Backbone as XML, in Angstrom:
<?xml version="1.0"?>
<chain id="A" units="angstrom">
  <residue number="1" name="MET">
    <atom name="N" x="0.815" y="-1.196" z="0.000"/>
    <atom name="CA" x="0.000" y="0.000" z="0.000"/>
    <atom name="C" x="0.863" y="1.266" z="0.000"/>
  </residue>
  <residue number="2" name="LYS">
    <atom name="N" x="1.905" y="1.262" z="0.841"/>
    <atom name="CA" x="2.773" y="2.437" z="0.901"/>
    <atom name="C" x="3.475" y="2.666" z="-0.431"/>
  </residue>
  <residue number="3" name="ARG">
    <atom name="N" x="3.872" y="1.594" z="-1.079"/>
    <atom name="CA" x="4.563" y="1.720" z="-2.357"/>
    <atom name="C" x="3.638" y="2.336" z="-3.408"/>
  </residue>
  <residue number="4" name="ALA">
    <atom name="N" x="2.362" y="1.934" z="-3.391"/>
    <atom name="CA" x="1.413" y="2.471" z="-4.360"/>
    <atom name="C" x="1.175" y="3.951" z="-4.105"/>
  </residue>
  <residue number="5" name="VAL">
    <atom name="N" x="1.059" y="4.350" z="-2.850"/>
    <atom name="CA" x="0.857" y="5.765" z="-2.520"/>
    <atom name="C" x="2.075" y="6.576" z="-2.924"/>
  </residue>
  <residue number="6" name="LEU">
    <atom name="N" x="3.270" y="6.059" z="-2.644"/>
    <atom name="CA" x="4.495" y="6.759" z="-3.018"/>
    <atom name="C" x="4.615" y="6.885" z="-4.533"/>
  </residue>
  <residue number="7" name="THR">
    <atom name="N" x="4.286" y="5.836" z="-5.245"/>
    <atom name="CA" x="4.346" y="5.874" z="-6.702"/>
    <atom name="C" x="3.371" y="6.910" z="-7.256"/>
  </residue>
  <residue number="8" name="CYS">
    <atom name="N" x="2.152" y="6.948" z="-6.722"/>
    <atom name="CA" x="1.170" y="7.935" z="-7.178"/>
    <atom name="C" x="1.634" y="9.352" z="-6.860"/>
  </residue>
  <residue number="9" name="ALA">
    <atom name="N" x="2.216" y="9.554" z="-5.687"/>
    <atom name="CA" x="2.685" y="10.888" z="-5.310"/>
    <atom name="C" x="3.794" y="11.358" z="-6.247"/>
  </residue>
  <residue number="10" name="ILE">
    <atom name="N" x="4.738" y="10.486" z="-6.539"/>
    <atom name="CA" x="5.832" y="10.842" z="-7.450"/>
    <atom name="C" x="5.285" y="11.129" z="-8.840"/>
  </residue>
  <residue number="11" name="TRP">
    <atom name="N" x="4.357" y="10.330" z="-9.282"/>
    <atom name="CA" x="3.764" y="10.521" z="-10.602"/>
    <atom name="C" x="3.046" y="11.860" z="-10.681"/>
  </residue>
  <residue number="12" name="LEU">
    <atom name="N" x="2.263" y="12.199" z="-9.639"/>
    <atom name="CA" x="1.532" y="13.467" z="-9.646"/>
    <atom name="C" x="2.469" y="14.668" z="-9.567"/>
  </residue>
  <residue number="13" name="MET">
    <atom name="N" x="3.574" y="14.534" z="-8.828"/>
    <atom name="CA" x="4.513" y="15.652" z="-8.725"/>
    <atom name="C" x="5.280" y="15.871" z="-10.026"/>
  </residue>
  <residue number="14" name="SER">
    <atom name="N" x="5.349" y="14.856" z="-10.856"/>
    <atom name="CA" x="6.110" y="15.004" z="-12.097"/>
    <atom name="C" x="5.272" y="15.561" z="-13.248"/>
  </residue>
  <residue number="15" name="ILE">
    <atom name="N" x="3.984" y="15.735" z="-13.053"/>
    <atom name="CA" x="3.110" y="16.212" z="-14.132"/>
    <atom name="C" x="3.552" y="17.555" z="-14.710"/>
  </residue>
  <residue number="16" name="PRO">
    <atom name="N" x="3.940" y="18.556" z="-13.900"/>
    <atom name="CA" x="4.343" y="19.835" z="-14.512"/>
    <atom name="C" x="5.546" y="19.712" z="-15.455"/>
  </residue>
  <residue number="17" name="SER">
    <atom name="N" x="6.411" y="18.750" z="-15.214"/>
    <atom name="CA" x="7.573" y="18.609" z="-16.083"/>
    <atom name="C" x="7.189" y="18.084" z="-17.456"/>
  </residue>
  <residue number="18" name="TRP">
    <atom name="N" x="6.021" y="17.486" z="-17.593"/>
    <atom name="CA" x="5.594" y="16.995" z="-18.897"/>
    <atom name="C" x="5.248" y="18.138" z="-19.843"/>
  </residue>
  <residue number="19" name="ALA">
    <atom name="N" x="4.841" y="19.268" z="-19.275"/>
    <atom name="CA" x="4.438" y="20.401" z="-20.104"/>
    <atom name="C" x="5.644" y="21.144" z="-20.677"/>
  </residue>
  <residue number="20" name="ALA">
    <atom name="N" x="6.796" y="21.026" z="-20.054"/>
    <atom name="CA" x="7.980" y="21.752" z="-20.507"/>
    <atom name="C" x="8.699" y="20.976" z="-21.605"/>
  </residue>
  <residue number="21" name="ASP">
    <atom name="N" x="9.260" y="21.713" z="-22.545"/>
    <atom name="CA" x="10.048" y="21.051" z="-23.573"/>
    <atom name="C" x="11.486" y="20.868" z="-23.079"/>
  </residue>
  <residue number="22" name="ASP">
    <atom name="N" x="12.265" y="20.138" z="-23.832"/>
    <atom name="CA" x="13.622" y="19.801" z="-23.399"/>
    <atom name="C" x="14.507" y="21.032" z="-23.242"/>
  </residue>
  <residue number="23" name="GLU">
    <atom name="N" x="14.373" y="22.000" z="-24.129"/>
    <atom name="CA" x="15.216" y="23.194" z="-24.052"/>
    <atom name="C" x="14.928" y="23.999" z="-22.790"/>
  </residue>
  <residue number="24" name="THR">
    <atom name="N" x="13.669" y="24.087" z="-22.403"/>
    <atom name="CA" x="13.308" y="24.819" z="-21.190"/>
    <atom name="C" x="13.915" y="24.155" z="-19.965"/>
  </residue>
  <residue number="25" name="ILE">
    <atom name="N" x="13.853" y="22.834" z="-19.924"/>
    <atom name="CA" x="14.413" y="22.095" z="-18.788"/>
    <atom name="C" x="15.925" y="22.264" z="-18.742"/>
  </residue>
  <residue number="26" name="LYS">
    <atom name="N" x="16.580" y="22.161" z="-19.896"/>
    <atom name="CA" x="18.036" y="22.313" z="-19.936"/>
    <atom name="C" x="18.444" y="23.727" z="-19.527"/>
  </residue>
  <residue number="27" name="GLU">
    <atom name="N" x="17.693" y="24.723" z="-19.977"/>
    <atom name="CA" x="18.010" y="26.102" z="-19.626"/>
    <atom name="C" x="17.818" y="26.347" z="-18.126"/>
  </residue>
  <residue number="28" name="ALA">
    <atom name="N" x="16.764" y="25.795" z="-17.557"/>
    <atom name="CA" x="16.526" y="25.954" z="-16.119"/>
    <atom name="C" x="17.618" y="25.255" z="-15.314"/>
  </residue>
  <residue number="29" name="ALA">
    <atom name="N" x="18.072" y="24.109" z="-15.779"/>
    <atom name="CA" x="19.152" y="23.397" z="-15.085"/>
    <atom name="C" x="20.455" y="24.182" z="-15.159"/>
  </residue>
  <residue number="30" name="ARG">
    <atom name="N" x="20.759" y="24.739" z="-16.329"/>
    <atom name="CA" x="21.981" y="25.549" z="-16.463"/>
    <atom name="C" x="21.933" y="26.775" z="-15.557"/>
  </residue>
  <residue number="31" name="GLU">
    <atom name="N" x="20.768" y="27.420" z="-15.506"/>
    <atom name="CA" x="20.628" y="28.607" z="-14.664"/>
    <atom name="C" x="20.774" y="28.254" z="-13.185"/>
  </residue>
  <residue number="32" name="ALA">
    <atom name="N" x="20.204" y="27.125" z="-12.777"/>
    <atom name="CA" x="20.324" y="26.705" z="-11.381"/>
    <atom name="C" x="21.771" y="26.400" z="-11.031"/>
  </residue>
  <residue number="33" name="ILE">
    <atom name="N" x="22.490" y="25.768" z="-11.943"/>
    <atom name="CA" x="23.905" y="25.460" z="-11.693"/>
    <atom name="C" x="24.714" y="26.746" z="-11.609"/>
  </residue>
  <residue number="34" name="ASN">
    <atom name="N" x="24.462" y="27.676" z="-12.520"/>
    <atom name="CA" x="25.187" y="28.954" z="-12.489"/>
    <atom name="C" x="24.892" y="29.734" z="-11.213"/>
  </residue>
  <residue number="35" name="GLN">
    <atom name="N" x="23.638" y="29.760" z="-10.793"/>
    <atom name="CA" x="23.287" y="30.454" z="-9.555"/>
    <atom name="C" x="23.969" y="29.787" z="-8.360"/>
  </residue>
  <residue number="36" name="GLY">
    <atom name="N" x="24.035" y="28.472" z="-8.377"/>
    <atom name="CA" x="24.699" y="27.758" z="-7.285"/>
    <atom name="C" x="26.188" y="28.051" z="-7.254"/>
  </residue>
  <residue number="37" name="LEU">
    <atom name="N" x="26.803" y="28.172" z="-8.421"/>
    <atom name="CA" x="28.230" y="28.466" z="-8.467"/>
    <atom name="C" x="28.515" y="29.906" z="-8.077"/>
  </residue>
  <residue number="38" name="LYS">
    <atom name="N" x="27.633" y="30.836" z="-8.472"/>
    <atom name="CA" x="27.836" y="32.237" z="-8.145"/>
    <atom name="C" x="27.384" y="32.587" z="-6.737"/>
  </residue>
  <residue number="39" name="GLY">
    <atom name="N" x="26.371" y="31.869" z="-6.248"/>
    <atom name="CA" x="25.743" y="32.227" z="-4.990"/>
    <atom name="C" x="26.643" y="32.114" z="-3.784"/>
  </residue>
  <residue number="40" name="GLY">
    <atom name="N" x="27.607" y="31.263" z="-3.812"/>
    <atom name="CA" x="28.506" y="31.114" z="-2.679"/>
    <atom name="C" x="27.864" y="30.364" z="-1.538"/>
  </residue>
  <residue number="41" name="SER">
    <atom name="N" x="27.752" y="31.029" z="-0.392"/>
    <atom name="CA" x="27.323" y="30.340" z="0.814"/>
    <atom name="C" x="25.821" y="30.411" z="1.044"/>
  </residue>
  <residue number="42" name="GLY">
    <atom name="N" x="25.046" y="31.004" z="0.155"/>
    <atom name="CA" x="23.604" y="31.099" z="0.336"/>
    <atom name="C" x="22.940" y="29.739" z="0.450"/>
  </residue>
  <residue number="43" name="ALA">
    <atom name="N" x="23.407" y="28.799" z="-0.365"/>
    <atom name="CA" x="22.835" y="27.456" z="-0.304"/>
    <atom name="C" x="23.164" y="26.783" z="1.019"/>
  </residue>
  <residue number="44" name="TYR">
    <atom name="N" x="24.331" y="27.077" z="1.558"/>
    <atom name="CA" x="24.714" y="26.470" z="2.833"/>
    <atom name="C" x="23.853" y="26.995" z="3.975"/>
  </residue>
  <residue number="45" name="TYR">
    <atom name="N" x="23.464" y="28.277" z="3.904"/>
    <atom name="CA" x="22.562" y="28.818" z="4.915"/>
    <atom name="C" x="21.207" y="28.109" z="4.862"/>
  </residue>
  <residue number="46" name="ALA">
    <atom name="N" x="20.702" y="27.893" z="3.659"/>
    <atom name="CA" x="19.411" y="27.225" z="3.503"/>
    <atom name="C" x="19.474" y="25.784" z="4.008"/>
  </residue>
  <residue number="47" name="ILE">
    <atom name="N" x="20.546" y="25.095" z="3.672"/>
    <atom name="CA" x="20.699" y="23.715" z="4.152"/>
    <atom name="C" x="20.827" y="23.691" z="5.669"/>
  </residue>
  <residue number="48" name="GLY">
    <atom name="N" x="21.601" y="24.624" z="6.222"/>
    <atom name="CA" x="21.747" y="24.694" z="7.677"/>
    <atom name="C" x="20.434" y="24.982" z="8.377"/>
  </residue>
  <residue number="49" name="ALA">
    <atom name="N" x="19.627" y="25.871" z="7.798"/>
    <atom name="CA" x="18.322" y="26.182" z="8.391"/>
    <atom name="C" x="17.407" y="24.967" z="8.358"/>
  </residue>
  <residue number="50" name="GLY">
    <atom name="N" x="17.411" y="24.251" z="7.257"/>
    <atom name="CA" x="16.577" y="23.056" z="7.152"/>
    <atom name="C" x="16.999" y="21.976" z="8.132"/>
  </residue>
  <residue number="51" name="ILE">
    <atom name="N" x="18.297" y="21.771" z="8.257"/>
    <atom name="CA" x="18.796" y="20.763" z="9.195"/>
    <atom name="C" x="18.496" y="21.179" z="10.632"/>
  </residue>
  <residue number="52" name="ALA">
    <atom name="N" x="18.660" y="22.479" z="10.935"/>
    <atom name="CA" x="18.421" y="22.968" z="12.293"/>
    <atom name="C" x="16.984" y="22.725" z="12.726"/>
  </residue>
  <residue number="53" name="ILE">
    <atom name="N" x="16.038" y="23.121" z="11.913"/>
    <atom name="CA" x="14.644" y="22.969" z="12.319"/>
    <atom name="C" x="14.223" y="21.510" z="12.281"/>
  </residue>
  <residue number="54" name="GLY">
    <atom name="N" x="14.784" y="20.739" z="11.352"/>
    <atom name="CA" x="14.454" y="19.307" z="11.304"/>
    <atom name="C" x="14.922" y="18.566" z="12.542"/>
  </residue>
  <residue number="55" name="LEU">
    <atom name="N" x="16.161" y="18.798" z="12.932"/>
    <atom name="CA" x="16.680" y="18.131" z="14.135"/>
    <atom name="C" x="15.973" y="18.618" z="15.393"/>
  </residue>
  <residue number="56" name="ALA">
    <atom name="N" x="15.662" y="19.907" z="15.439"/>
    <atom name="CA" x="14.967" y="20.432" z="16.620"/>
    <atom name="C" x="13.569" y="19.835" z="16.742"/>
  </residue>
  <residue number="57" name="ALA">
    <atom name="N" x="12.859" y="19.747" z="15.639"/>
    <atom name="CA" x="11.514" y="19.174" z="15.679"/>
    <atom name="C" x="11.565" y="17.694" z="16.056"/>
  </residue>
  <residue number="58" name="MET">
    <atom name="N" x="12.548" y="16.982" z="15.510"/>
    <atom name="CA" x="12.684" y="15.565" z="15.840"/>
    <atom name="C" x="13.024" y="15.382" z="17.319"/>
  </residue>
  <residue number="59" name="GLY">
    <atom name="N" x="13.987" y="16.140" z="17.812"/>
    <atom name="CA" x="14.371" y="16.032" z="19.215"/>
    <atom name="C" x="13.255" y="16.454" z="20.148"/>
  </residue>
  <residue number="60" name="GLY">
    <atom name="N" x="12.553" y="17.530" z="19.781"/>
    <atom name="CA" x="11.432" y="17.983" z="20.595"/>
    <atom name="C" x="10.305" y="16.964" z="20.637"/>
  </residue>
  <residue number="61" name="GLY">
    <atom name="N" x="10.028" y="16.342" z="19.511"/>
    <atom name="CA" x="8.988" y="15.314" z="19.463"/>
    <atom name="C" x="9.347" y="14.105" z="20.314"/>
  </residue>
  <residue number="62" name="ILE">
    <atom name="N" x="10.602" y="13.697" z="20.232"/>
    <atom name="CA" x="11.045" y="12.565" z="21.049"/>
    <atom name="C" x="10.982" y="12.918" z="22.531"/>
  </residue>
  <residue number="63" name="GLY">
    <atom name="N" x="11.451" y="14.121" z="22.879"/>
    <atom name="CA" x="11.432" y="14.553" z="24.275"/>
    <atom name="C" x="10.025" y="14.664" z="24.831"/>
  </residue>
  <residue number="64" name="GLN">
    <atom name="N" x="9.129" y="15.258" z="24.056"/>
    <atom name="CA" x="7.757" y="15.383" z="24.522"/>
    <atom name="C" x="7.078" y="14.021" z="24.625"/>
  </residue>
  <residue number="65" name="GLY">
    <atom name="N" x="7.410" y="13.119" z="23.722"/>
    <atom name="CA" x="6.863" y="11.768" z="23.808"/>
    <atom name="C" x="7.317" y="11.060" z="25.069"/>
  </residue>
  <residue number="66" name="LYS">
    <atom name="N" x="8.587" y="11.214" z="25.409"/>
    <atom name="CA" x="9.095" y="10.585" z="26.628"/>
    <atom name="C" x="8.468" y="11.181" z="27.884"/>
  </residue>
  <residue number="67" name="VAL">
    <atom name="N" x="8.302" y="12.511" z="27.898"/>
    <atom name="CA" x="7.674" y="13.162" z="29.050"/>
    <atom name="C" x="6.231" y="12.686" z="29.203"/>
  </residue>
  <residue number="68" name="GLY">
    <atom name="N" x="5.492" y="12.668" z="28.113"/>
    <atom name="CA" x="4.103" y="12.212" z="28.168"/>
    <atom name="C" x="3.985" y="10.753" z="28.566"/>
  </residue>
  <residue number="69" name="SER">
    <atom name="N" x="4.874" y="9.932" z="28.022"/>
    <atom name="CA" x="4.863" y="8.513" z="28.363"/>
    <atom name="C" x="5.167" y="8.290" z="29.836"/>
  </residue>
  <residue number="70" name="SER">
    <atom name="N" x="6.151" y="9.011" z="30.343"/>
    <atom name="CA" x="6.502" y="8.870" z="31.758"/>
    <atom name="C" x="5.377" y="9.356" z="32.658"/>
  </residue>
  <residue number="71" name="ALA">
    <atom name="N" x="4.736" y="10.432" z="32.262"/>
    <atom name="CA" x="3.620" y="10.943" z="33.066"/>
    <atom name="C" x="2.459" y="9.958" z="33.075"/>
  </residue>
  <residue number="72" name="MET">
    <atom name="N" x="2.128" y="9.393" z="31.922"/>
    <atom name="CA" x="1.039" y="8.417" z="31.875"/>
    <atom name="C" x="1.389" y="7.152" z="32.663"/>
  </residue>
  <residue number="73" name="ASP">
    <atom name="N" x="2.648" y="6.752" z="32.601"/>
    <atom name="CA" x="3.089" y="5.583" z="33.365"/>
    <atom name="C" x="2.976" y="5.846" z="34.867"/>
  </residue>
  <residue number="74" name="GLY">
    <atom name="N" x="3.389" y="7.044" z="35.268"/>
    <atom name="CA" x="3.295" y="7.396" z="36.686"/>
    <atom name="C" x="1.855" y="7.484" z="37.163"/>
  </residue>
  <residue number="75" name="ILE">
    <atom name="N" x="0.982" y="8.046" z="36.332"/>
    <atom name="CA" x="-0.433" y="8.149" z="36.699"/>
    <atom name="C" x="-1.075" y="6.762" z="36.744"/>
  </residue>
  <residue number="76" name="ALA">
    <atom name="N" x="-0.660" y="5.882" z="35.827"/>
    <atom name="CA" x="-1.217" y="4.528" z="35.833"/>
    <atom name="C" x="-0.791" y="3.761" z="37.082"/>
  </residue>
  <residue number="77" name="ARG">
    <atom name="N" x="0.407" y="3.998" z="37.560"/>
    <atom name="CA" x="0.882" y="3.318" z="38.761"/>
    <atom name="C" x="0.276" y="3.898" z="40.033"/>
  </residue>
  <residue number="78" name="ASN">
    <atom name="N" x="0.037" y="5.217" z="40.030"/>
    <atom name="CA" x="-0.475" y="5.871" z="41.225"/>
    <atom name="C" x="-1.477" y="6.957" z="40.800"/>
  </residue>
  <residue number="79" name="PRO">
    <atom name="N" x="-2.753" y="6.600" z="40.613"/>
    <atom name="CA" x="-3.731" y="7.567" z="40.118"/>
    <atom name="C" x="-3.947" y="8.770" z="41.041"/>
  </residue>
  <residue number="80" name="GLN">
    <atom name="N" x="-3.677" y="8.609" z="42.336"/>
    <atom name="CA" x="-3.872" y="9.724" z="43.256"/>
    <atom name="C" x="-2.825" y="10.822" z="43.049"/>
  </residue>
  <residue number="81" name="ALA">
    <atom name="N" x="-1.712" y="10.513" z="42.428"/>
    <atom name="CA" x="-0.638" y="11.491" z="42.225"/>
    <atom name="C" x="-0.812" y="12.297" z="40.938"/>
  </residue>
  <residue number="82" name="GLN">
    <atom name="N" x="-1.951" y="12.156" z="40.284"/>
    <atom name="CA" x="-2.164" y="12.852" z="39.019"/>
    <atom name="C" x="-2.051" y="14.368" z="39.177"/>
  </residue>
  <residue number="83" name="LYS">
    <atom name="N" x="-2.639" y="14.905" z="40.231"/>
    <atom name="CA" x="-2.599" y="16.350" z="40.440"/>
    <atom name="C" x="-1.181" y="16.838" z="40.728"/>
  </residue>
  <residue number="84" name="ASP">
    <atom name="N" x="-0.380" y="16.006" z="41.380"/>
    <atom name="CA" x="1.002" y="16.399" z="41.673"/>
    <atom name="C" x="1.903" y="16.317" z="40.445"/>
  </residue>
  <residue number="85" name="MET">
    <atom name="N" x="1.553" y="15.484" z="39.466"/>
    <atom name="CA" x="2.386" y="15.306" z="38.270"/>
    <atom name="C" x="2.032" y="16.262" z="37.147"/>
  </residue>
  <residue number="86" name="PHE">
    <atom name="N" x="0.824" y="16.802" z="37.167"/>
    <atom name="CA" x="0.344" y="17.569" z="36.020"/>
    <atom name="C" x="1.153" y="18.840" z="35.776"/>
  </residue>
  <residue number="87" name="VAL">
    <atom name="N" x="1.346" y="19.652" z="36.789"/>
    <atom name="CA" x="2.038" y="20.935" z="36.617"/>
    <atom name="C" x="3.498" y="20.742" z="36.193"/>
  </residue>
  <residue number="88" name="PRO">
    <atom name="N" x="4.276" y="19.852" z="36.857"/>
    <atom name="CA" x="5.650" y="19.644" z="36.367"/>
    <atom name="C" x="5.717" y="19.098" z="34.941"/>
  </residue>
  <residue number="89" name="MET">
    <atom name="N" x="4.730" y="18.274" z="34.568"/>
    <atom name="CA" x="4.711" y="17.751" z="33.198"/>
    <atom name="C" x="4.485" y="18.882" z="32.202"/>
  </residue>
  <residue number="90" name="ILE">
    <atom name="N" x="3.531" y="19.771" z="32.496"/>
    <atom name="CA" x="3.245" y="20.886" z="31.588"/>
    <atom name="C" x="4.443" y="21.824" z="31.499"/>
  </residue>
  <residue number="91" name="ILE">
    <atom name="N" x="5.113" y="22.076" z="32.614"/>
    <atom name="CA" x="6.306" y="22.933" z="32.594"/>
    <atom name="C" x="7.407" y="22.295" z="31.754"/>
  </residue>
  <residue number="92" name="GLY">
    <atom name="N" x="7.604" y="20.995" z="31.911"/>
    <atom name="CA" x="8.602" y="20.290" z="31.099"/>
    <atom name="C" x="8.274" y="20.336" z="29.626"/>
  </residue>
  <residue number="93" name="LEU">
    <atom name="N" x="7.005" y="20.143" z="29.281"/>
    <atom name="CA" x="6.598" y="20.208" z="27.876"/>
    <atom name="C" x="6.796" y="21.616" z="27.312"/>
  </residue>
  <residue number="94" name="ALA">
    <atom name="N" x="6.504" y="22.639" z="28.114"/>
    <atom name="CA" x="6.690" y="24.017" z="27.648"/>
    <atom name="C" x="8.165" y="24.331" z="27.422"/>
  </residue>
  <residue number="95" name="LEU">
    <atom name="N" x="9.032" y="23.837" z="28.294"/>
    <atom name="CA" x="10.468" y="24.081" z="28.118"/>
    <atom name="C" x="11.004" y="23.373" z="26.882"/>
  </residue>
  <residue number="96" name="ILE">
    <atom name="N" x="10.530" y="22.154" z="26.651"/>
    <atom name="CA" x="10.955" y="21.429" z="25.437"/>
    <atom name="C" x="10.486" y="22.185" z="24.200"/>
  </residue>
  <residue number="97" name="GLU">
    <atom name="N" x="9.244" y="22.642" z="24.205"/>
    <atom name="CA" x="8.714" y="23.368" z="23.055"/>
    <atom name="C" x="9.452" y="24.683" z="22.845"/>
  </residue>
  <residue number="98" name="SER">
    <atom name="N" x="9.886" y="25.330" z="23.932"/>
    <atom name="CA" x="10.618" y="26.587" z="23.774"/>
    <atom name="C" x="11.953" y="26.362" z="23.066"/>
  </residue>
  <residue number="99" name="LEU">
    <atom name="N" x="12.580" y="25.229" z="23.300"/>
    <atom name="CA" x="13.831" y="24.934" z="22.588"/>
    <atom name="C" x="13.585" y="24.770" z="21.091"/>
  </residue>
  <residue number="100" name="VAL">
    <atom name="N" x="12.470" y="24.164" z="20.735"/>
    <atom name="CA" x="12.134" y="24.021" z="19.309"/>
    <atom name="C" x="11.848" y="25.395" z="18.700"/>
  </residue>
  <residue number="101" name="ILE">
    <atom name="N" x="11.190" y="26.262" z="19.454"/>
    <atom name="CA" x="10.907" y="27.609" z="18.949"/>
    <atom name="C" x="12.210" y="28.398" z="18.776"/>
  </residue>
  <residue number="102" name="TYR">
    <atom name="N" x="13.171" y="28.221" z="19.689"/>
    <atom name="CA" x="14.477" y="28.878" z="19.524"/>
    <atom name="C" x="15.157" y="28.403" z="18.243"/>
  </residue>
  <residue number="103" name="ALA">
    <atom name="N" x="15.067" y="27.113" z="17.962"/>
    <atom name="CA" x="15.655" y="26.599" z="16.717"/>
    <atom name="C" x="14.943" y="27.187" z="15.503"/>
  </residue>
  <residue number="104" name="LEU">
    <atom name="N" x="13.625" y="27.376" z="15.594"/>
    <atom name="CA" x="12.881" y="27.994" z="14.500"/>
    <atom name="C" x="13.347" y="29.428" z="14.273"/>
  </residue>
  <residue number="105" name="VAL">
    <atom name="N" x="13.571" y="30.173" z="15.346"/>
    <atom name="CA" x="14.053" y="31.552" z="15.233"/>
    <atom name="C" x="15.441" y="31.578" z="14.594"/>
  </residue>
  <residue number="106" name="ILE">
    <atom name="N" x="16.305" y="30.668" z="15.003"/>
    <atom name="CA" x="17.650" y="30.601" z="14.431"/>
    <atom name="C" x="17.583" y="30.249" z="12.945"/>
  </residue>
  <residue number="107" name="SER">
    <atom name="N" x="16.696" y="29.327" z="12.584"/>
    <atom name="CA" x="16.592" y="28.972" z="11.166"/>
    <atom name="C" x="16.047" y="30.141" z="10.349"/>
  </residue>
  <residue number="108" name="PHE">
    <atom name="N" x="15.126" y="30.935" z="10.924"/>
    <atom name="CA" x="14.654" y="32.140" z="10.218"/>
    <atom name="C" x="15.796" y="33.132" z="10.033"/>
  </residue>
  <residue number="109" name="GLN">
    <atom name="N" x="16.653" y="33.263" z="11.027"/>
    <atom name="CA" x="17.795" y="34.174" z="10.901"/>
    <atom name="C" x="18.754" y="33.674" z="9.822"/>
  </residue>
  <residue number="110" name="LEU">
    <atom name="N" x="18.959" y="32.374" z="9.758"/>
    <atom name="CA" x="19.832" y="31.836" z="8.704"/>
    <atom name="C" x="19.246" y="32.066" z="7.326"/>
  </residue>
  <residue number="111" name="VAL">
    <atom name="N" x="17.954" y="31.876" z="7.175"/>
    <atom name="CA" x="17.320" y="32.100" z="5.883"/>
    <atom name="C" x="17.364" y="33.582" z="5.523"/>
  </residue>
  <residue number="112" name="GLY">
    <atom name="N" x="17.308" y="34.455" z="6.522"/>
    <atom name="CA" x="17.393" y="35.886" z="6.275"/>
    <atom name="C" x="18.728" y="36.328" z="5.725"/>
  </residue>
  <residue number="113" name="LYS">
    <atom name="N" x="19.766" y="35.504" z="5.892"/>
    <atom name="CA" x="21.096" y="35.857" z="5.384"/>
    <atom name="C" x="21.262" y="35.531" z="3.904"/>
  </residue>
  <residue number="114" name="ILE">
    <atom name="N" x="20.304" y="34.846" z="3.340"/>
    <atom name="CA" x="20.423" y="34.450" z="1.916"/>
    <atom name="C" x="20.206" y="35.660" z="1.040"/>
  </residue>
</chain>
């Protein structure tokens, strides 16, 4: 099933390229290569921004999953402690999310340098 969905997605994304003739595609490729050669470090800023936000989102998701899992495990073991666990869990989740937001701000600054 996943293979069929992936194949359909790739096929649908390639439709605009069918409308272009070979010369247009070759010219666009040459222009992209020339811009990449002339641009210098602009591409590196974009790659760095993408990697920064990707790793931050992945790490934040893993961290929040662990916090939530631990909180649910603790509540399942001791239901009376739910009120004592709630506030520290929310504070921990907010701190994890703030780190992801800092990475987003840094990636915006990197993109601004392009």
